[in-house]
Each structure stands twice: as structure tokens, then as C-alpha cells.
DRENKETOR-277804 format. One record per atom (N, C-alpha, C): residue number from 1; chain; atom name; x, y, z. Coordinates in Angstrom, 3 decimals. Layout:
REM residues N
i,ch,at,X,Y,Z
NUM,A,CA,X,Y,Z
...
END
This chain:
REM residues 156
i,ch,at,X,Y,Z
1,A,N,32.606,32.150,-59.520
1,A,CA,31.910,32.400,-60.663
1,A,C,30.923,30.760,-60.526
2,A,N,29.898,30.530,-60.172
2,A,CA,29.427,29.088,-60.062
2,A,C,28.894,28.582,-61.642
3,A,N,29.328,27.526,-61.540
3,A,CA,28.903,26.833,-62.681
3,A,C,27.551,26.140,-63.164
4,A,N,26.786,25.665,-62.376
4,A,CA,25.163,25.774,-62.479
4,A,C,24.412,26.944,-62.819
5,A,N,24.580,27.579,-61.769
5,A,CA,23.815,28.290,-62.033
5,A,C,24.005,30.164,-62.234
6,A,N,23.403,30.764,-62.938
6,A,CA,23.843,32.279,-63.037
6,A,C,24.214,33.156,-61.791
7,A,N,25.046,33.638,-61.780
7,A,CA,25.417,34.613,-60.245
7,A,C,24.786,35.534,-60.122
8,A,N,24.417,36.014,-59.107
8,A,CA,23.458,36.771,-58.874
8,A,C,24.499,38.333,-58.836
9,A,N,23.502,39.425,-59.636
9,A,CA,24.713,40.603,-60.065
9,A,C,23.599,41.681,-58.671
10,A,N,24.828,42.160,-58.195
10,A,CA,24.195,43.348,-57.216
10,A,C,23.911,44.545,-58.226
11,A,N,22.744,45.456,-57.748
11,A,CA,22.273,46.310,-58.569
11,A,C,23.099,47.476,-57.987
12,A,N,23.631,48.358,-59.047
12,A,CA,24.362,50.239,-58.506
12,A,C,23.583,50.817,-58.077
13,A,N,23.956,51.188,-56.762
13,A,CA,22.982,52.424,-56.164
13,A,C,23.184,53.657,-57.387
14,A,N,21.986,54.385,-57.363
14,A,CA,22.368,55.795,-57.888
14,A,C,22.714,56.537,-57.186
15,A,N,23.852,57.746,-57.812
15,A,CA,24.844,58.553,-57.000
15,A,C,23.717,59.634,-55.967
16,A,N,24.492,60.217,-55.318
16,A,CA,23.653,61.135,-54.320
16,A,C,23.410,62.574,-55.232
17,A,N,24.119,63.009,-56.121
17,A,CA,23.852,64.131,-56.633
17,A,C,22.891,64.133,-57.710
18,A,N,23.139,63.239,-58.705
18,A,CA,22.388,63.106,-59.985
18,A,C,21.200,61.850,-59.984
19,A,N,21.101,61.164,-58.815
19,A,CA,20.412,60.015,-58.605
19,A,C,20.701,59.113,-59.912
20,A,N,21.247,58.730,-60.563
20,A,CA,21.761,58.204,-61.737
20,A,C,22.676,56.824,-61.537
21,A,N,22.540,55.646,-61.787
21,A,CA,23.457,54.422,-61.846
21,A,C,24.758,54.591,-62.577
22,A,N,24.640,55.401,-64.115
22,A,CA,25.673,55.753,-64.893
22,A,C,26.740,56.351,-64.164
23,A,N,26.383,57.600,-63.507
23,A,CA,27.426,58.157,-62.868
23,A,C,27.892,57.511,-61.827
24,A,N,27.030,56.896,-61.298
24,A,CA,27.684,55.705,-59.983
24,A,C,28.866,54.733,-60.670
25,A,N,28.542,54.274,-61.861
25,A,CA,29.470,53.166,-62.649
25,A,C,30.923,54.267,-62.874
26,A,N,30.710,55.318,-63.294
26,A,CA,31.906,56.586,-63.736
26,A,C,32.458,56.671,-62.326
27,A,N,31.759,56.945,-61.768
27,A,CA,32.841,57.351,-60.062
27,A,C,33.278,56.528,-59.734
28,A,N,33.113,54.591,-59.737
28,A,CA,33.538,53.772,-59.427
28,A,C,34.646,53.101,-59.871
29,A,N,34.877,53.800,-61.454
29,A,CA,35.470,53.334,-62.533
29,A,C,36.691,54.325,-62.111
30,A,N,36.576,55.648,-61.732
30,A,CA,37.543,56.855,-61.441
30,A,C,38.272,56.184,-60.467
31,A,N,37.714,55.801,-59.440
31,A,CA,38.161,55.384,-58.008
31,A,C,39.329,54.797,-57.965
32,A,N,40.693,55.298,-57.261
32,A,CA,41.729,54.298,-57.195
32,A,C,42.116,54.322,-55.406
33,A,N,42.486,53.169,-55.330
33,A,CA,42.466,53.146,-54.019
33,A,C,41.781,53.051,-52.629
34,A,N,40.577,52.585,-53.218
34,A,CA,39.537,52.936,-52.419
34,A,C,38.975,54.291,-52.167
35,A,N,39.464,55.366,-52.272
35,A,CA,39.204,56.743,-52.151
35,A,C,38.097,56.897,-52.902
36,A,N,36.872,56.887,-52.550
36,A,CA,35.528,57.267,-53.271
36,A,C,35.209,58.520,-53.054
37,A,N,35.365,59.492,-52.347
37,A,CA,35.067,60.496,-52.090
37,A,C,36.111,61.579,-52.767
38,A,N,36.876,61.131,-53.003
38,A,CA,38.205,61.769,-53.850
38,A,C,37.799,61.895,-55.407
39,A,N,37.224,60.117,-55.587
39,A,CA,36.800,60.538,-57.061
39,A,C,35.285,60.724,-57.340
40,A,N,34.805,60.734,-56.442
40,A,CA,33.154,61.932,-56.276
40,A,C,33.602,62.891,-57.000
41,A,N,34.595,63.675,-56.402
41,A,CA,34.785,64.799,-56.111
41,A,C,35.301,65.486,-57.883
42,A,N,36.211,64.334,-58.061
42,A,CA,36.639,64.385,-60.016
42,A,C,35.541,64.271,-60.524
43,A,N,34.527,63.587,-60.440
43,A,CA,33.677,63.455,-61.390
43,A,C,32.370,64.425,-61.188
44,A,N,32.160,64.955,-60.105
44,A,CA,31.403,65.994,-59.929
44,A,C,31.884,67.197,-60.430
45,A,N,33.196,67.232,-60.139
45,A,CA,33.941,68.838,-60.819
45,A,C,33.992,68.776,-62.270
46,A,N,34.472,67.575,-62.644
46,A,CA,34.361,67.330,-64.216
46,A,C,32.679,67.785,-64.693
47,A,N,31.610,67.327,-64.264
47,A,CA,30.353,67.510,-64.655
47,A,C,30.046,69.239,-64.457
48,A,N,31.051,69.942,-63.461
48,A,CA,30.576,71.253,-63.459
48,A,C,31.537,71.743,-64.819
49,A,N,32.750,71.316,-64.962
49,A,CA,33.172,71.747,-66.176
49,A,C,32.610,71.637,-67.547
50,A,N,32.192,70.665,-67.769
50,A,CA,31.516,70.321,-68.863
50,A,C,30.252,71.408,-69.097
51,A,N,29.602,71.603,-67.525
51,A,CA,28.647,72.532,-67.626
51,A,C,29.004,74.170,-68.042
52,A,N,29.979,74.646,-67.473
52,A,CA,30.389,75.723,-67.824
52,A,C,31.223,75.637,-69.284
53,A,N,31.453,74.914,-69.662
53,A,CA,32.376,74.760,-71.033
53,A,C,31.168,74.720,-72.325
54,A,N,30.172,74.096,-71.980
54,A,CA,29.269,73.902,-73.033
54,A,C,27.867,74.420,-72.720
55,A,N,27.601,74.685,-71.837
55,A,CA,26.075,75.599,-71.350
55,A,C,25.531,74.946,-71.097
56,A,N,24.914,73.113,-71.346
56,A,CA,24.223,72.433,-71.073
56,A,C,24.428,72.109,-69.906
57,A,N,23.104,70.945,-69.934
57,A,CA,23.121,70.145,-68.745
57,A,C,23.855,68.762,-68.910
58,A,N,24.974,69.058,-67.512
58,A,CA,26.010,67.859,-67.938
58,A,C,25.650,66.466,-67.908
59,A,N,24.515,66.222,-67.204
59,A,CA,23.939,64.644,-67.322
59,A,C,23.694,64.481,-69.015
60,A,N,22.946,65.316,-69.726
60,A,CA,22.940,65.261,-71.022
60,A,C,23.904,65.095,-72.010
61,A,N,24.802,65.752,-71.651
61,A,CA,26.184,65.771,-72.378
61,A,C,26.698,64.492,-72.044
62,A,N,26.768,63.556,-70.653
62,A,CA,27.555,62.340,-70.363
62,A,C,26.636,61.381,-71.301
63,A,N,25.082,61.255,-71.020
63,A,CA,24.700,60.407,-71.747
63,A,C,25.014,60.242,-73.396
64,A,N,25.012,61.583,-74.119
64,A,CA,25.281,61.612,-75.475
64,A,C,26.968,60.841,-75.587
65,A,N,27.426,61.115,-74.851
65,A,CA,28.941,60.583,-74.505
65,A,C,28.681,59.317,-74.804
66,A,N,28.020,58.643,-73.715
66,A,CA,27.568,57.416,-74.033
66,A,C,27.403,56.762,-74.947
67,A,N,26.113,57.663,-75.690
67,A,CA,25.661,56.904,-76.679
67,A,C,26.935,56.813,-77.878
68,A,N,27.285,57.781,-78.149
68,A,CA,28.408,57.715,-79.198
68,A,C,29.723,56.604,-78.774
69,A,N,30.152,56.378,-77.214
69,A,CA,31.138,55.806,-77.377
69,A,C,30.957,54.022,-77.100
70,A,N,29.471,53.665,-76.715
70,A,CA,28.931,52.455,-77.043
70,A,C,28.970,51.690,-78.349
71,A,N,29.572,50.639,-78.024
71,A,CA,30.198,49.717,-79.234
71,A,C,28.880,48.797,-79.298
72,A,N,28.722,48.503,-80.734
72,A,CA,27.608,47.548,-81.191
72,A,C,28.382,46.237,-81.586
73,A,N,29.642,46.167,-81.943
73,A,CA,30.411,44.633,-82.633
73,A,C,31.666,44.826,-81.906
74,A,N,32.180,43.592,-81.455
74,A,CA,33.537,43.467,-81.255
74,A,C,34.190,42.014,-81.428
75,A,N,35.396,42.051,-81.838
75,A,CA,35.747,40.461,-82.035
75,A,C,35.987,39.696,-81.102
76,A,N,35.466,38.365,-81.052
76,A,CA,36.206,37.305,-80.181
76,A,C,36.740,36.322,-80.420
77,A,N,37.970,36.039,-80.032
77,A,CA,38.992,35.140,-80.868
77,A,C,38.166,33.330,-80.452
78,A,N,38.173,32.864,-81.485
78,A,CA,37.528,31.466,-81.635
78,A,C,38.760,30.806,-82.389
79,A,N,38.887,29.371,-81.489
79,A,CA,39.433,28.556,-82.115
79,A,C,39.416,27.508,-82.712
80,A,N,39.348,27.181,-84.250
80,A,CA,38.592,26.195,-84.838
80,A,C,39.675,25.610,-85.696
81,A,N,39.795,24.368,-85.505
81,A,CA,41.031,23.571,-86.097
81,A,C,42.525,23.883,-85.233
82,A,N,43.185,24.419,-86.049
82,A,CA,44.462,25.042,-85.335
82,A,C,44.795,26.241,-85.761
83,A,N,43.878,27.150,-85.996
83,A,CA,43.758,28.603,-86.825
83,A,C,42.840,29.105,-85.460
84,A,N,43.446,30.211,-85.287
84,A,CA,42.310,31.115,-83.968
84,A,C,41.950,32.206,-84.439
85,A,N,40.409,32.302,-85.162
85,A,CA,40.117,33.496,-85.916
85,A,C,39.469,34.547,-85.071
86,A,N,39.609,35.864,-85.571
86,A,CA,38.401,36.921,-85.040
86,A,C,37.274,36.863,-84.984
87,A,N,36.097,36.122,-84.491
87,A,CA,34.898,36.239,-84.533
87,A,C,33.983,37.515,-84.436
88,A,N,33.527,38.269,-85.172
88,A,CA,32.785,39.321,-84.545
88,A,C,31.383,39.257,-84.236
89,A,N,31.108,39.876,-82.758
89,A,CA,29.676,39.288,-82.326
89,A,C,29.247,40.799,-81.816
90,A,N,27.955,40.501,-81.735
90,A,CA,27.403,41.730,-81.128
90,A,C,27.350,41.784,-79.630
91,A,N,27.169,43.170,-79.179
91,A,CA,27.502,43.201,-77.788
91,A,C,26.763,43.605,-76.819
92,A,N,26.469,42.623,-75.603
92,A,CA,25.632,42.698,-74.752
92,A,C,25.455,44.213,-74.582
93,A,N,24.290,44.744,-74.136
93,A,CA,24.204,46.033,-73.727
93,A,C,24.988,46.404,-72.107
94,A,N,24.984,45.516,-71.256
94,A,CA,25.672,45.472,-69.917
94,A,C,27.149,45.776,-70.453
95,A,N,27.827,45.058,-71.219
95,A,CA,29.137,45.028,-71.768
95,A,C,29.335,46.147,-72.193
96,A,N,28.441,46.889,-73.223
96,A,CA,28.768,48.151,-74.241
96,A,C,28.760,48.859,-73.122
97,A,N,28.062,49.094,-72.316
97,A,CA,28.181,50.042,-71.109
97,A,C,29.409,49.998,-70.171
98,A,N,29.463,49.533,-69.772
98,A,CA,31.015,49.203,-69.111
98,A,C,32.545,49.401,-69.971
99,A,N,32.048,48.637,-71.327
99,A,CA,33.229,49.557,-72.376
99,A,C,33.529,50.682,-72.633
100,A,N,32.073,51.440,-72.583
100,A,CA,32.235,52.787,-72.645
100,A,C,32.569,53.771,-71.515
101,A,N,32.745,53.653,-70.426
101,A,CA,32.621,53.702,-69.364
101,A,C,34.395,53.806,-69.311
102,A,N,34.657,52.570,-69.396
102,A,CA,35.997,52.190,-69.086
102,A,C,37.247,52.862,-70.002
103,A,N,36.464,52.942,-71.674
103,A,CA,37.673,53.802,-72.539
103,A,C,37.474,55.274,-72.347
104,A,N,36.161,55.630,-71.597
104,A,CA,36.110,57.313,-71.103
104,A,C,37.323,57.784,-70.062
105,A,N,37.421,56.539,-69.282
105,A,CA,38.299,56.786,-67.890
105,A,C,39.418,57.044,-68.472
106,A,N,39.833,55.389,-69.267
106,A,CA,41.145,55.036,-69.634
106,A,C,41.702,56.436,-70.248
107,A,N,41.358,56.401,-71.172
107,A,CA,41.879,57.521,-72.109
107,A,C,41.922,59.128,-71.597
108,A,N,40.670,59.435,-70.921
108,A,CA,40.864,60.825,-70.260
108,A,C,42.411,60.758,-69.493
109,A,N,42.621,59.638,-68.972
109,A,CA,43.646,59.321,-67.829
109,A,C,45.004,59.840,-68.959
110,A,N,44.931,59.340,-70.141
110,A,CA,46.188,59.288,-70.875
110,A,C,46.069,60.693,-71.569
111,A,N,45.148,61.879,-71.299
111,A,CA,45.290,62.885,-71.700
111,A,C,46.350,64.044,-71.040
112,A,N,46.724,65.187,-71.674
112,A,CA,47.664,65.699,-70.895
112,A,C,47.028,67.189,-70.374
113,A,N,46.089,67.235,-70.101
113,A,CA,45.372,68.527,-69.015
113,A,C,46.306,68.426,-67.813
114,A,N,46.159,69.249,-66.622
114,A,CA,46.633,69.412,-65.526
114,A,C,45.936,68.322,-64.422
115,A,N,44.863,68.480,-64.491
115,A,CA,44.028,67.529,-63.757
115,A,C,43.261,66.676,-64.044
116,A,N,42.673,66.001,-63.336
116,A,CA,41.973,64.497,-63.588
116,A,C,40.488,65.133,-64.279
117,A,N,39.924,65.993,-62.771
117,A,CA,38.656,66.922,-63.616
117,A,C,38.738,67.130,-64.811
118,A,N,39.474,67.954,-65.335
118,A,CA,39.627,68.563,-66.747
118,A,C,39.899,67.671,-67.678
119,A,N,40.922,66.659,-67.528
119,A,CA,40.920,65.888,-68.525
119,A,C,39.635,64.787,-68.850
120,A,N,38.888,64.461,-67.726
120,A,CA,37.708,63.697,-67.824
120,A,C,36.573,64.805,-68.661
121,A,N,36.615,66.010,-68.069
121,A,CA,35.466,66.700,-68.475
121,A,C,35.905,66.896,-70.057
122,A,N,36.854,67.169,-70.748
122,A,CA,37.323,67.367,-71.908
122,A,C,37.250,66.076,-72.788
123,A,N,37.165,64.585,-72.383
123,A,CA,37.186,63.963,-72.931
123,A,C,35.799,63.684,-72.893
124,A,N,34.996,63.809,-72.008
124,A,CA,32.997,63.512,-72.084
124,A,C,32.597,64.579,-73.198
125,A,N,33.471,65.761,-73.101
125,A,CA,32.444,66.909,-74.278
125,A,C,33.021,66.351,-75.985
126,A,N,34.467,65.929,-75.791
126,A,CA,34.726,65.263,-77.197
126,A,C,34.018,64.148,-77.919
127,A,N,33.972,63.395,-76.505
127,A,CA,33.166,61.840,-76.900
127,A,C,31.820,62.553,-77.532
128,A,N,30.879,63.602,-76.597
128,A,CA,29.612,63.895,-77.107
128,A,C,29.413,64.737,-78.529
129,A,N,30.491,65.174,-78.633
129,A,CA,30.792,65.602,-80.554
129,A,C,31.233,64.731,-81.446
130,A,N,31.377,63.405,-80.809
130,A,CA,31.741,62.572,-81.608
130,A,C,33.194,62.472,-82.141
131,A,N,34.149,62.940,-81.353
131,A,CA,35.451,62.908,-81.481
131,A,C,36.114,62.494,-80.532
132,A,N,37.121,62.810,-80.419
132,A,CA,38.333,62.138,-79.184
132,A,C,38.691,60.293,-79.116
133,A,N,39.519,59.945,-78.436
133,A,CA,40.022,58.482,-78.518
133,A,C,38.928,57.637,-78.031
134,A,N,38.176,57.943,-77.150
134,A,CA,37.442,56.788,-77.216
134,A,C,36.194,56.281,-78.339
135,A,N,35.864,57.234,-78.723
135,A,CA,35.137,57.330,-80.005
135,A,C,35.802,56.378,-81.062
136,A,N,37.228,56.968,-81.125
136,A,CA,38.143,56.313,-81.847
136,A,C,38.291,54.698,-81.774
137,A,N,38.483,54.527,-80.703
137,A,CA,38.752,53.303,-80.023
137,A,C,37.369,52.539,-80.400
138,A,N,35.910,52.947,-80.617
138,A,CA,34.770,51.936,-80.827
138,A,C,34.954,52.052,-82.131
139,A,N,35.228,53.286,-83.535
139,A,CA,35.167,52.879,-84.366
139,A,C,36.422,51.661,-85.064
140,A,N,37.473,51.708,-84.327
140,A,CA,38.296,50.877,-84.800
140,A,C,37.918,49.520,-84.388
141,A,N,37.122,49.330,-83.392
141,A,CA,36.752,47.886,-82.768
141,A,C,35.778,47.673,-83.907
142,A,N,34.895,48.893,-84.317
142,A,CA,33.409,48.305,-85.616
142,A,C,34.673,48.066,-86.841
143,A,N,35.442,48.583,-87.384
143,A,CA,36.455,48.344,-88.517
143,A,C,37.146,46.808,-88.275
144,A,N,37.308,46.681,-87.380
144,A,CA,37.803,44.893,-87.223
144,A,C,36.681,44.255,-87.413
145,A,N,35.793,44.475,-86.789
145,A,CA,34.496,43.394,-86.867
145,A,C,34.342,43.357,-88.299
146,A,N,34.333,44.506,-88.928
146,A,CA,33.817,44.658,-90.638
146,A,C,34.988,43.773,-91.238
147,A,N,36.195,43.738,-91.079
147,A,CA,37.048,43.310,-91.559
147,A,C,36.976,41.803,-91.697
148,A,N,36.815,41.029,-90.202
148,A,CA,36.413,39.847,-90.129
148,A,C,35.210,39.441,-89.914
149,A,N,34.234,39.744,-90.928
149,A,CA,33.220,39.783,-91.243
149,A,C,32.624,37.974,-91.717
150,A,N,33.752,37.825,-92.658
150,A,CA,34.006,36.744,-93.345
150,A,C,33.870,35.272,-92.735
151,A,N,34.285,35.668,-90.726
151,A,CA,34.284,34.531,-90.209
151,A,C,32.963,34.661,-89.003
152,A,N,32.187,35.470,-89.560
152,A,CA,30.636,34.961,-88.707
152,A,C,30.214,33.810,-88.277
153,A,N,30.085,33.524,-89.469
153,A,CA,29.552,31.977,-89.330
153,A,C,30.286,31.172,-88.146
154,A,N,31.115,31.324,-87.750
154,A,CA,31.954,30.640,-86.511
154,A,C,31.138,31.054,-85.119
155,A,N,30.196,31.929,-85.113
155,A,CA,29.639,32.516,-83.779
155,A,C,29.207,31.118,-83.038
156,A,N,29.664,31.534,-81.279
156,A,CA,28.860,30.468,-80.816
156,A,C,27.579,30.892,-80.334
END
């Protein structure tokens, strides 16, 4: 990471099936050991299951889930004097999207269904219905930020 100038970010290419950058980010987060075709099969299979279960377009369900999971506030530790305070800060839109995708994938991995396809599909459906572990994580982050609102004057 250069100190002088901001690093140049490469833009993610839209995926082949839906022509969407969010889906590409989801595929890259599901990816393990460089097996991209397996990750694509998992994500596209999960989207097929979402369409079967909800009867709606899987991309709109996924976008609704992302909107429900995307955080607005987070706490960052700030050291003042000898004490460390959890200072609530607004989340950058790029980081909010990254966190939402990370939470959806991580919590779908912890689910009890048989295949990753089913787990991911059910987590996306739960998130779009404002339930599920990823939405709970966002709400817990918000509660933590609200509880530490007294330290918001330490923002940097």
C-alpha cells in the first residue's frame, strides 16, 4: 500500500450470466482454493434455488438482501490517553458492500443445510426477509455504535 498516492483499484468485471458486479463479488467471496468454476456453480445454483422458493427474480432478491444487510455505522477503536474507545463511524459504501457480502457468505457457511448451494440460497432469502444471522450481525453492530455514541466526538 503506497503512502504517497492512493492505490489504484481494479474494477471487478461483471459476471457472465447476470452481467452484474455484485454477483462477481459474491462468487469471489465463495471461491476457495482458486476453484472459480465451482464457486460460480454454487452461486448460480443458489440463485436457481432462490427463484424456485420465492418465485421472484433472484437478482432482485439478492439486491434486497444486500440492502438489508449493508451496515450504516460501525465502531472503530481509537486510543486516547491510556484508554481505547470504540468510536462509532459511518461506513464507506464500498466497505459496506464488502461487509454485507462477507457476512452473507460466512453465515451461510455456518448453516446446517447439506450443500453450500442450499445454505447460500436460504441465507439470501432470510436476509431479503430481514431475518437471518447476517441481518442480526448488522443490527448488533448498530446497537454497539448507538451504545458508544458518547465517544463520537473522538472521530478522526
